[in-house]
ROBA-541575 format. One record per residue (C-alpha): residue number from 1; residue in three letters; x, y, z. Coordinates in steps of 0.1 Angstrom, whole numbers, plus 5000, padded with zeros to 4 digits. Example, Ala and Ser with C-alpha at 12.3 -4.5 7.8 and 13.67 -1.06 7.14 Angstrom:
<rs>
<r nr="1" rest="ala" px="5123" py="4955" pz="5078"/>
<r nr="2" rest="ser" px="5137" py="4989" pz="5071"/>
</rs>
This chain:
<rs>
<r nr="1" rest="met" px="5068" py="4857" pz="5063"/>
<r nr="2" rest="arg" px="5097" py="4842" pz="5045"/>
<r nr="3" rest="his" px="5114" py="4843" pz="5011"/>
<r nr="4" rest="asn" px="5148" py="4835" pz="4998"/>
<r nr="5" rest="his" px="5167" py="4866" pz="4987"/>
<r nr="6" rest="gly" px="5196" py="4846" pz="4975"/>
<r nr="7" rest="asp" px="5233" py="4856" pz="4978"/>
<r nr="8" rest="pro" px="5251" py="4863" pz="4945"/>
<r nr="9" rest="ala" px="5283" py="4844" pz="4941"/>
<r nr="10" rest="gly" px="5313" py="4865" pz="4950"/>
<r nr="11" rest="ala" px="5292" py="4892" pz="4967"/>
<r nr="12" rest="gln" px="5311" py="4912" pz="4993"/>
<r nr="13" rest="arg" px="5297" py="4907" pz="5028"/>
<r nr="14" rest="leu" px="5288" py="4940" pz="5044"/>
<r nr="15" rest="pro" px="5297" py="4948" pz="5080"/>
<r nr="16" rest="asp" px="5270" py="4937" pz="5105"/>
<r nr="17" rest="glu" px="5264" py="4973" pz="5116"/>
<r nr="18" rest="val" px="5256" py="4983" pz="5080"/>
<r nr="19" rest="arg" px="5235" py="4952" pz="5073"/>
<r nr="20" rest="asp" px="5214" py="4959" pz="5104"/>
<r nr="21" rest="leu" px="5205" py="4994" pz="5094"/>
<r nr="22" rest="pro" px="5167" py="5000" pz="5088"/>
<r nr="23" rest="ala" px="5158" py="5000" pz="5051"/>
<r nr="24" rest="ser" px="5144" py="5033" pz="5039"/>
<r nr="25" rest="trp" px="5111" py="5031" pz="5020"/>
<r nr="26" rest="ala" px="5089" py="5054" pz="4999"/>
<r nr="27" rest="val" px="5053" py="5042" pz="4994"/>
<r nr="28" rest="ala" px="5030" py="5052" pz="4966"/>
<r nr="29" rest="val" px="4992" py="5047" pz="4967"/>
<r nr="30" rest="pro" px="4974" py="5053" pz="4934"/>
<r nr="31" rest="ala" px="4938" py="5063" pz="4939"/>
<r nr="32" rest="lys" px="4911" py="5066" pz="4912"/>
<r nr="33" rest="pro" px="4889" py="5097" pz="4913"/>
<r nr="34" rest="leu" px="4857" py="5092" pz="4933"/>
<r nr="35" rest="his" px="4834" py="5093" pz="4903"/>
<r nr="36" rest="arg" px="4852" py="5063" pz="4888"/>
<r nr="37" rest="ala" px="4864" py="5043" pz="4918"/>
<r nr="38" rest="lys" px="4847" py="5010" pz="4927"/>
<r nr="39" rest="ser" px="4822" py="5013" pz="4899"/>
<r nr="40" rest="arg" px="4812" py="4976" pz="4904"/>
<r nr="41" rest="met" px="4798" py="4985" pz="4938"/>
<r nr="42" rest="ser" px="4772" py="5008" pz="4921"/>
<r nr="43" rest="ala" px="4748" py="4978" pz="4919"/>
<r nr="44" rest="gln" px="4750" py="4976" pz="4957"/>
<r nr="45" rest="leu" px="4752" py="5012" pz="4969"/>
<r nr="46" rest="pro" px="4739" py="5046" pz="4959"/>
<r nr="47" rest="asp" px="4765" py="5068" pz="4944"/>
<r nr="48" rest="ala" px="4770" py="5090" pz="4976"/>
<r nr="49" rest="glu" px="4775" py="5059" pz="4998"/>
<r nr="50" rest="arg" px="4799" py="5043" pz="4974"/>
<r nr="51" rest="arg" px="4820" py="5075" pz="4973"/>
<r nr="52" rest="leu" px="4819" py="5077" pz="5011"/>
<r nr="53" rest="leu" px="4832" py="5041" pz="5013"/>
<r nr="54" rest="val" px="4860" py="5047" pz="4988"/>
<r nr="55" rest="arg" px="4872" py="5077" pz="5007"/>
<r nr="56" rest="ala" px="4871" py="5059" pz="5040"/>
<r nr="57" rest="met" px="4891" py="5029" pz="5027"/>
<r nr="58" rest="leu" px="4918" py="5052" pz="5013"/>
<r nr="59" rest="gly" px="4919" py="5070" pz="5047"/>
<r nr="60" rest="asp" px="4925" py="5037" pz="5066"/>
<r nr="61" rest="val" px="4952" py="5027" pz="5042"/>
<r nr="62" rest="leu" px="4970" py="5060" pz="5046"/>
<r nr="63" rest="glu" px="4967" py="5058" pz="5084"/>
<r nr="64" rest="ala" px="4983" py="5024" pz="5083"/>
<r nr="65" rest="val" px="5012" py="5036" pz="5062"/>
<r nr="66" rest="ala" px="5017" py="5066" pz="5085"/>
<r nr="67" rest="gly" px="5016" py="5043" pz="5115"/>
<r nr="68" rest="ala" px="5042" py="5021" pz="5099"/>
<r nr="69" rest="ala" px="5064" py="5052" pz="5094"/>
<r nr="70" rest="arg" px="5062" py="5058" pz="5132"/>
<r nr="71" rest="ile" px="5071" py="5022" pz="5140"/>
<r nr="72" rest="gly" px="5102" py="5022" pz="5118"/>
<r nr="73" rest="asn" px="5113" py="5057" pz="5126"/>
<r nr="74" rest="gly" px="5108" py="5061" pz="5163"/>
<r nr="75" rest="met" px="5109" py="5028" pz="5181"/>
<r nr="76" rest="pro" px="5141" py="5013" pz="5194"/>
<r nr="77" rest="gly" px="5143" py="4976" pz="5185"/>
<r nr="78" rest="gly" px="5113" py="4980" pz="5162"/>
<r nr="79" rest="cys" px="5107" py="4973" pz="5126"/>
<r nr="80" rest="arg" px="5137" py="4973" pz="5102"/>
<r nr="81" rest="ala" px="5117" py="4990" pz="5075"/>
<r nr="82" rest="arg" px="5117" py="5028" pz="5077"/>
<r nr="83" rest="val" px="5090" py="5046" pz="5057"/>
<r nr="84" rest="ile" px="5105" py="5080" pz="5050"/>
<r nr="85" rest="ser" px="5078" py="5093" pz="5026"/>
<r nr="86" rest="phe" px="5045" py="5083" pz="5012"/>
<r nr="87" rest="ala" px="5022" py="5098" pz="4985"/>
<r nr="88" rest="val" px="4988" py="5094" pz="4969"/>
<r nr="89" rest="val" px="4986" py="5097" pz="4931"/>
<r nr="90" rest="thr" px="4952" py="5111" pz="4922"/>
<r nr="91" rest="ala" px="4933" py="5135" pz="4900"/>
<r nr="92" rest="asp" px="4906" py="5140" pz="4927"/>
<r nr="93" rest="pro" px="4909" py="5172" pz="4949"/>
<r nr="94" rest="glu" px="4887" py="5156" pz="4976"/>
<r nr="95" rest="leu" px="4910" py="5126" pz="4979"/>
<r nr="96" rest="ala" px="4941" py="5149" pz="4977"/>
<r nr="97" rest="ala" px="4928" py="5169" pz="5006"/>
<r nr="98" rest="leu" px="4922" py="5138" pz="5027"/>
<r nr="99" rest="ala" px="4957" py="5125" pz="5019"/>
<r nr="100" rest="arg" px="4973" py="5158" pz="5028"/>
<r nr="101" rest="ser" px="4955" py="5158" pz="5062"/>
<r nr="102" rest="leu" px="4971" py="5124" pz="5069"/>
<r nr="103" rest="gly" px="5006" py="5134" pz="5060"/>
<r nr="104" rest="ala" px="5009" py="5122" pz="5025"/>
<r nr="105" rest="glu" px="5024" py="5140" pz="4996"/>
<r nr="106" rest="ile" px="5003" py="5144" pz="4965"/>
<r nr="107" rest="val" px="5013" py="5134" pz="4929"/>
<r nr="108" rest="pro" px="4988" py="5148" pz="4905"/>
<r nr="109" rest="glu" px="4977" py="5122" pz="4880"/>
<r nr="110" rest="phe" px="4973" py="5145" pz="4850"/>
<r nr="111" rest="gly" px="4993" py="5176" pz="4858"/>
<r nr="112" rest="pro" px="4984" py="5211" pz="4868"/>
<r nr="113" rest="asp" px="4962" py="5219" pz="4838"/>
<r nr="114" rest="val" px="4937" py="5190" pz="4847"/>
<r nr="115" rest="ala" px="4941" py="5183" pz="4884"/>
<r nr="116" rest="ala" px="4927" py="5217" pz="4896"/>
<r nr="117" rest="gly" px="4934" py="5224" pz="4932"/>
<r nr="118" rest="leu" px="4963" py="5199" pz="4937"/>
<r nr="119" rest="ala" px="4990" py="5226" pz="4938"/>
<r nr="120" rest="pro" px="5014" py="5205" pz="4917"/>
<r nr="121" rest="glu" px="5043" py="5230" pz="4918"/>
<r nr="122" rest="thr" px="5046" py="5223" pz="4956"/>
<r nr="123" rest="asp" px="5033" py="5188" pz="4959"/>
<r nr="124" rest="ala" px="5049" py="5169" pz="4931"/>
<r nr="125" rest="his" px="5084" py="5184" pz="4930"/>
<r nr="126" rest="pro" px="5111" py="5159" pz="4918"/>
<r nr="127" rest="ala" px="5139" py="5150" pz="4942"/>
<r nr="128" rest="ala" px="5174" py="5141" pz="4933"/>
<r nr="129" rest="pro" px="5174" py="5115" pz="4904"/>
<r nr="130" rest="arg" px="5180" py="5079" pz="4915"/>
<r nr="131" rest="ala" px="5208" py="5060" pz="4898"/>
<r nr="132" rest="gly" px="5196" py="5045" pz="4866"/>
<r nr="133" rest="ile" px="5163" py="5065" pz="4865"/>
<r nr="134" rest="pro" px="5163" py="5093" pz="4839"/>
<r nr="135" rest="ser" px="5158" py="5128" pz="4853"/>
<r nr="136" rest="ala" px="5124" py="5140" pz="4845"/>
<r nr="137" rest="gly" px="5098" py="5166" pz="4856"/>
<r nr="138" rest="pro" px="5068" py="5155" pz="4876"/>
<r nr="139" rest="phe" px="5046" py="5151" pz="4845"/>
<r nr="140" rest="ser" px="5071" py="5136" pz="4820"/>
<r nr="141" rest="ala" px="5067" py="5101" pz="4808"/>
<r nr="142" rest="pro" px="5078" py="5080" pz="4838"/>
<r nr="143" rest="ala" px="5104" py="5052" pz="4836"/>
<r nr="144" rest="pro" px="5084" py="5024" pz="4853"/>
<r nr="145" rest="val" px="5066" py="4999" pz="4830"/>
<r nr="146" rest="val" px="5031" py="4991" pz="4843"/>
<r nr="147" rest="ser" px="5008" py="4965" pz="4827"/>
<r nr="148" rest="gly" px="4972" py="4956" pz="4834"/>
<r nr="149" rest="gly" px="4943" py="4976" pz="4847"/>
<r nr="150" rest="asp" px="4929" py="5006" pz="4828"/>
<r nr="151" rest="ser" px="4951" py="5031" pz="4811"/>
<r nr="152" rest="thr" px="4946" py="5060" pz="4836"/>
<r nr="153" rest="phe" px="4954" py="5037" pz="4865"/>
<r nr="154" rest="arg" px="4985" py="5024" pz="4848"/>
<r nr="155" rest="arg" px="4996" py="5060" pz="4844"/>
<r nr="156" rest="ala" px="4989" py="5068" pz="4881"/>
<r nr="157" rest="ala" px="5009" py="5037" pz="4892"/>
<r nr="158" rest="ala" px="5038" py="5046" pz="4870"/>
<r nr="159" rest="leu" px="5039" py="5082" pz="4882"/>
<r nr="160" rest="gly" px="5037" py="5069" pz="4918"/>
<r nr="161" rest="leu" px="5066" py="5045" pz="4913"/>
<r nr="162" rest="asp" px="5086" py="5073" pz="4895"/>
<r nr="163" rest="trp" px="5080" py="5096" pz="4925"/>
<r nr="164" rest="ala" px="5090" py="5069" pz="4950"/>
<r nr="165" rest="ala" px="5121" py="5060" pz="4932"/>
<r nr="166" rest="arg" px="5134" py="5095" pz="4935"/>
<r nr="167" rest="arg" px="5130" py="5094" pz="4973"/>
<r nr="168" rest="ala" px="5143" py="5061" pz="4985"/>
<r nr="169" rest="glu" px="5162" py="5030" pz="4974"/>
<r nr="170" rest="asn" px="5133" py="5008" pz="4984"/>
<r nr="171" rest="val" px="5100" py="5015" pz="4967"/>
<r nr="172" rest="ala" px="5065" py="5001" pz="4972"/>
<r nr="173" rest="val" px="5032" py="5006" pz="4955"/>
<r nr="174" rest="leu" px="5001" py="4998" pz="4976"/>
<r nr="175" rest="ala" px="4964" py="4994" pz="4968"/>
<r nr="176" rest="ser" px="4940" py="5020" pz="4982"/>
<r nr="177" rest="asp" px="4912" py="4995" pz="4988"/>
<r nr="178" rest="val" px="4925" py="4972" pz="5016"/>
<r nr="179" rest="pro" px="4905" py="4985" pz="5046"/>
<r nr="180" rest="gly" px="4916" py="4957" pz="5069"/>
<r nr="181" rest="ile" px="4952" py="4968" pz="5067"/>
<r nr="182" rest="thr" px="4971" py="4978" pz="5099"/>
<r nr="183" rest="ser" px="5004" py="4995" pz="5105"/>
<r nr="184" rest="ala" px="5018" py="4961" pz="5116"/>
<r nr="185" rest="asp" px="5008" py="4946" pz="5082"/>
<r nr="186" rest="val" px="5026" py="4973" pz="5063"/>
<r nr="187" rest="ala" px="5057" py="4970" pz="5085"/>
<r nr="188" rest="glu" px="5057" py="4932" pz="5082"/>
<r nr="189" rest="val" px="5056" py="4932" pz="5044"/>
<r nr="190" rest="leu" px="5082" py="4960" pz="5040"/>
<r nr="191" rest="glu" px="5106" py="4943" pz="5065"/>
<r nr="192" rest="ala" px="5102" py="4910" pz="5046"/>
<r nr="193" rest="ala" px="5109" py="4927" pz="5013"/>
<r nr="194" rest="gly" px="5140" py="4946" pz="5025"/>
<r nr="195" rest="ala" px="5169" py="4931" pz="5006"/>
<r nr="196" rest="gly" px="5196" py="4949" pz="5027"/>
<r nr="197" rest="pro" px="5221" py="4975" pz="5015"/>
<r nr="198" rest="gly" px="5233" py="4968" pz="4980"/>
<r nr="199" rest="ala" px="5211" py="4938" pz="4973"/>
<r nr="200" rest="ser" px="5183" py="4939" pz="4948"/>
<r nr="201" rest="phe" px="5149" py="4923" pz="4953"/>
<r nr="202" rest="arg" px="5114" py="4925" pz="4937"/>
<r nr="203" rest="gly" px="5084" py="4913" pz="4956"/>
<r nr="204" rest="tyr" px="5046" py="4912" pz="4955"/>
<r nr="205" rest="val" px="5017" py="4905" pz="4977"/>
<r nr="206" rest="pro" px="4991" py="4882" pz="4962"/>
<r nr="207" rest="asp" px="4955" py="4892" pz="4969"/>
<r nr="208" rest="ala" px="4931" py="4871" pz="4990"/>
<r nr="209" rest="asp" px="4921" py="4851" pz="4959"/>
<r nr="210" rest="gly" px="4957" py="4844" pz="4949"/>
<r nr="211" rest="leu" px="4952" py="4858" pz="4914"/>
<r nr="212" rest="gly" px="4957" py="4895" pz="4916"/>
<r nr="213" rest="thr" px="4980" py="4916" pz="4938"/>
<r nr="214" rest="thr" px="4976" py="4944" pz="4964"/>
<r nr="215" rest="ala" px="5012" py="4955" pz="4968"/>
<r nr="216" rest="ala" px="5046" py="4954" pz="4950"/>
<r nr="217" rest="thr" px="5081" py="4961" pz="4964"/>
<r nr="218" rest="phe" px="5113" py="4970" pz="4947"/>
<r nr="219" rest="ser" px="5147" py="4972" pz="4966"/>
<r nr="220" rest="asn" px="5178" py="4986" pz="4950"/>
<r nr="221" rest="thr" px="5167" py="4980" pz="4915"/>
<r nr="222" rest="val" px="5157" py="5000" pz="4884"/>
<r nr="223" rest="asp" px="5135" py="4971" pz="4873"/>
<r nr="224" rest="leu" px="5101" py="4986" pz="4884"/>
<r nr="225" rest="arg" px="5079" py="4964" pz="4862"/>
<r nr="226" rest="thr" px="5045" py="4964" pz="4878"/>
<r nr="227" rest="phe" px="5013" py="4945" pz="4870"/>
<r nr="228" rest="phe" px="4977" py="4949" pz="4879"/>
<r nr="229" rest="gly" px="4945" py="4930" pz="4872"/>
<r nr="230" rest="pro" px="4931" py="4895" pz="4878"/>
<r nr="231" rest="arg" px="4963" py="4877" pz="4866"/>
<r nr="232" rest="ser" px="4989" py="4900" pz="4880"/>
<r nr="233" rest="ala" px="5002" py="4875" pz="4906"/>
<r nr="234" rest="ala" px="5012" py="4852" pz="4877"/>
<r nr="235" rest="asp" px="5026" py="4881" pz="4857"/>
<r nr="236" rest="phe" px="5048" py="4892" pz="4886"/>
<r nr="237" rest="ala" px="5060" py="4856" pz="4891"/>
<r nr="238" rest="ala" px="5068" py="4852" pz="4854"/>
<r nr="239" rest="ala" px="5088" py="4884" pz="4855"/>
<r nr="240" rest="gly" px="5110" py="4870" pz="4883"/>
<r nr="241" rest="ala" px="5094" py="4887" pz="4914"/>
<r nr="242" rest="val" px="5090" py="4868" pz="4946"/>
<r nr="243" rest="ala" px="5057" py="4864" pz="4965"/>
<r nr="244" rest="leu" px="5058" py="4878" pz="5000"/>
<r nr="245" rest="glu" px="5037" py="4853" pz="5018"/>
<r nr="246" rest="pro" px="5020" py="4843" pz="5039"/>
<r nr="247" rest="ala" px="5011" py="4880" pz="5041"/>
<r nr="248" rest="pro" px="4985" py="4892" pz="5066"/>
<r nr="249" rest="met" px="4949" py="4891" pz="5054"/>
<r nr="250" rest="gly" px="4945" py="4928" pz="5061"/>
<r nr="251" rest="ile" px="4968" py="4937" pz="5033"/>
<r nr="252" rest="arg" px="4956" py="4909" pz="5009"/>
<r nr="253" rest="arg" px="4918" py="4915" pz="5009"/>
<r nr="254" rest="asp" px="4911" py="4942" pz="4983"/>
<r nr="255" rest="val" px="4875" py="4952" pz="4982"/>
<r nr="256" rest="asp" px="4854" py="4953" pz="4951"/>
<r nr="257" rest="ser" px="4821" py="4944" pz="4968"/>
<r nr="258" rest="leu" px="4804" py="4944" pz="5002"/>
<r nr="259" rest="glu" px="4809" py="4906" pz="5002"/>
<r nr="260" rest="his" px="4847" py="4912" pz="5002"/>
<r nr="261" rest="ile" px="4844" py="4934" pz="5033"/>
<r nr="262" rest="ala" px="4825" py="4906" pz="5050"/>
<r nr="263" rest="glu" px="4856" py="4884" pz="5046"/>
<r nr="264" rest="leu" px="4876" py="4907" pz="5069"/>
<r nr="265" rest="gly" px="4876" py="4900" pz="5106"/>
<r nr="266" rest="ala" px="4884" py="4936" pz="5114"/>
<r nr="267" rest="leu" px="4882" py="4969" pz="5096"/>
<r nr="268" rest="gly" px="4898" py="5003" pz="5099"/>
<r nr="269" rest="pro" px="4878" py="5029" pz="5119"/>
<r nr="270" rest="arg" px="4870" py="5051" pz="5089"/>
<r nr="271" rest="thr" px="4856" py="5022" pz="5068"/>
<r nr="272" rest="ala" px="4837" py="5008" pz="5098"/>
<r nr="273" rest="glu" px="4821" py="5042" pz="5104"/>
<r nr="274" rest="ala" px="4813" py="5046" pz="5067"/>
<r nr="275" rest="leu" px="4796" py="5012" pz="5067"/>
<r nr="276" rest="asp" px="4776" py="5022" pz="5098"/>
<r nr="277" rest="arg" px="4764" py="5052" pz="5079"/>
<r nr="278" rest="val" px="4755" py="5031" pz="5048"/>
<r nr="279" rest="gly" px="4732" py="5012" pz="5070"/>
<r nr="280" rest="asp" px="4709" py="4983" pz="5061"/>
<r nr="281" rest="thr" px="4725" py="4975" pz="5028"/>
<r nr="282" rest="ala" px="4758" py="4968" pz="5044"/>
<r nr="283" rest="arg" px="4744" py="4949" pz="5074"/>
<r nr="284" rest="ser" px="4723" py="4926" pz="5052"/>
<r nr="285" rest="val" px="4753" py="4916" pz="5031"/>
<r nr="286" rest="met" px="4778" py="4915" pz="5059"/>
<r nr="287" rest="gly" px="4756" py="4897" pz="5085"/>
<r nr="288" rest="gly" px="4759" py="4923" pz="5113"/>
<r nr="289" rest="ser" px="4771" py="4957" pz="5123"/>
<r nr="290" rest="pro" px="4805" py="4969" pz="5111"/>
<r nr="291" rest="arg" px="4809" py="4985" pz="5145"/>
<r nr="292" rest="ala" px="4820" py="4952" pz="5160"/>
<r nr="293" rest="arg" px="4847" py="4948" pz="5134"/>
<r nr="294" rest="arg" px="4860" py="4983" pz="5143"/>
<r nr="295" rest="glu" px="4861" py="4974" pz="5180"/>
<r nr="296" rest="gly" px="4878" py="4941" pz="5172"/>
<r nr="297" rest="arg" px="4905" py="4960" pz="5154"/>
<r nr="298" rest="ser" px="4917" py="4977" pz="5185"/>
<r nr="299" rest="ser" px="4936" py="4946" pz="5196"/>
<r nr="300" rest="arg" px="4955" py="4948" pz="5164"/>
<r nr="301" rest="ser" px="4965" py="4984" pz="5164"/>
<r nr="302" rest="thr" px="5001" py="4993" pz="5171"/>
<r nr="303" rest="thr" px="5017" py="5022" pz="5189"/>
<r nr="304" rest="gly" px="5050" py="5004" pz="5194"/>
<r nr="305" rest="pro" px="5071" py="4979" pz="5175"/>
<r nr="306" rest="ser" px="5050" py="4958" pz="5151"/>
<r nr="307" rest="ala" px="5031" py="4930" pz="5168"/>
<r nr="308" rest="ala" px="5034" py="4910" pz="5137"/>
<r nr="309" rest="leu" px="5072" py="4912" pz="5139"/>
<r nr="310" rest="thr" px="5077" py="4908" pz="5177"/>
<r nr="311" rest="ala" px="5049" py="4885" pz="5188"/>
<r nr="312" rest="glu" px="5053" py="4850" pz="5203"/>
<r nr="313" rest="pro" px="5037" py="4822" pz="5183"/>
<r nr="314" rest="ala" px="5006" py="4822" pz="5206"/>
<r nr="315" rest="asp" px="5001" py="4859" pz="5199"/>
<r nr="316" rest="ala" px="5005" py="4854" pz="5162"/>
<r nr="317" rest="arg" px="4978" py="4827" pz="5163"/>
<r nr="318" rest="glu" px="4955" py="4851" pz="5182"/>
<r nr="319" rest="arg" px="4961" py="4878" pz="5156"/>
<r nr="320" rest="asp" px="4954" py="4855" pz="5128"/>
<r nr="321" rest="ala" px="4922" py="4843" pz="5145"/>
<r nr="322" rest="ala" px="4911" py="4879" pz="5148"/>
<r nr="323" rest="arg" px="4913" py="4883" pz="5110"/>
</rs>
């Protein structure tokens, strides 16, 4: 994955030992409440099965982010992107409980009076203000500007970005519905987006259709403009952000239908298990059992440095073929 960061004229070159330090990242994942999420799948799945699938996809995304944190934080010679914190923004107590169990912080979407059971006083505490970001309580109007999508999702994304900007100089917002994602995918995108100490950069990951986006990154900048919706890739580009591509399919294929899942060569274990439980509906649309996709994923899991970042060309081709 390549892009051109650029090198401002007259910029002072940092010592190599500083330039080579891993970039610290905070990652926010907005998640709609279960009763509203993936409403377009209601025509394909009963309500209980749709909710099960939504929950499973979020779990796989969070496990991928947690795995990327282990890659960046504990592996000598590993990824140069270090995830120091990640959070889910939600108003749903069930999704909040899942996120907590996987090591995520919780940012309540609507505050303590609405998001019952989310313990906002302990889970959404503000950290030290970031330079250029106004100091604000966890439920004050956030600084980031978010466009596209519905109004509640825009608010959730803005709260997530505001939370992340208080924890690290490098900030990412990631979709909750990319069940093919792996820790290597997260690490690869964040490493490509890392501008280096003192340099600013804004990036985005186009979705599988090339029209929307599934992730956005912000390095050393207070410009946190973020876009959602079917034209968000063009909106990011028009605002001066740089496409992080070719990004792995696992982070690009967001899911709004069972047909979208069928496009993925491998699935996270939670999503594959959920689809097994859904049964005949999923198999008829996807052309087979999701279990094979879960087993195929094992070759892409990472317990050491990111395969996407360390593989030889032949291994990279094998990984892409598996997608």
